[in-house]
N, C-alpha and C positions, 0 to 999 in steps of 0.2 A: 914449761917452755918447750915448743915442739924443737924438735934434733933429729933432723932428717938422717942421722946417721946410728939414733936408735930406736926408729919408728919408720916403718916403710908401709906404705897404703898404695895399694894397686887396685885398679878400678876393674871388674868384671862384668858388671851388666849398669846399665844407665838407660834407663828409658820410663818416660813417666808413670811414675807410683812405684817403682820398683828400682831401687839403687843398690848395690852391691859389691862390697869391697873385700880382697885381702889383706890382713893387717897383721903384720911383724914386728911386735914389741918388746923391745928388750926391757921395760920398766912399766908399771903403770901408770895411765894418764886417764884424760878425757877427751873424747872423739866429739866434735862439735860439728853435728850436719847443719849446713846453713841452709835451712828448707823451713819455712813456717811450720811450727809446730801446732795442726789442728787437731781435731779428735779422729782418730781414725788412722793415725802414723801407727805402725810396729815395728820394733826393733828384735832383731834375732841375732845372735852370737852362736855359729857352729848351728843352726836352726833351733835352738832354745829362745824363748822370749826372755827380754830383759826390761827393766826399766828405763822410760826415757825421761829425761829430765829437759825442764826450758831453761836455754841458756839464753844470755845476753836479753832477755825481757822476751824474746819472740820466737827465736831457733830452736832446735831439738841436740840433744848430746845424750851419749851413753859414758859410762864406766868402762875401762878398758883394764884388761889384765896382761902380765907379760906373757908373750907367746905368741903363736902363729894360730888363725882361725879367721873365719870368714864372718863378715857383718854387713847384713842386711835390713833395711829401710824400706816396708811398704806399706802403700798407701790403701787401705781398704775399710773406708766407713763402715759402719753398722747400717746406714740406710740404704746402700749400695748391695749389702747380701741380703737383707728383706726385699728390698725392689726384684733384685735379680730372681730370689724365690718365688715372688709372688707370680712375675713373668710367665715364669715358665709352668708354674700351678695353672694359670689362665690358660695358657697355650694346650696345656694338656688337656684340660676339661673342655675347649671347644674342640678339640681332636675328635676327644671321645663323644663329646655331645654330637659331632658330625656323621662318625660313625654310625652311634644308636640311630638317628633320625634317617640316616639313607636306608638303613635297616627296616625301620618301621614304614617307609617310604614305600619298600619292595615288598614286604608283607601285604600291606594295603593294596597295592597294583595286583598282586599275585590272587588275592583274595576278589578282588573287582572281575577280574577276566576268567575265574573258576565259577562265578555266579551267571554266564551270560546264559540265554537260554533262549533259542528260536522257535 
């Protein structure tokens, strides 16, 4: 049972995809996070990854130990990471191709002006 005298929970960050809390617990317990457990959620206690359990058939929770520590839930699906990497790679390729083509265009233009005869 939740006893506010034995467990203190303070919100440090609350934005979409990142939720961080400061926990002070005098006994072990289970922290239920009322966010649906989709693939891509990660939980950390003091920046160390911990296992997320399914709670109430839909939500997520983690085991808590006695002590003071930070708890962070982060939503970072694998598809997002792959998509971001591919987007950056394509952008760099386009920039590189533009630089190469501009250099080739200058070279061709310079070569044509050198061969002009009267």
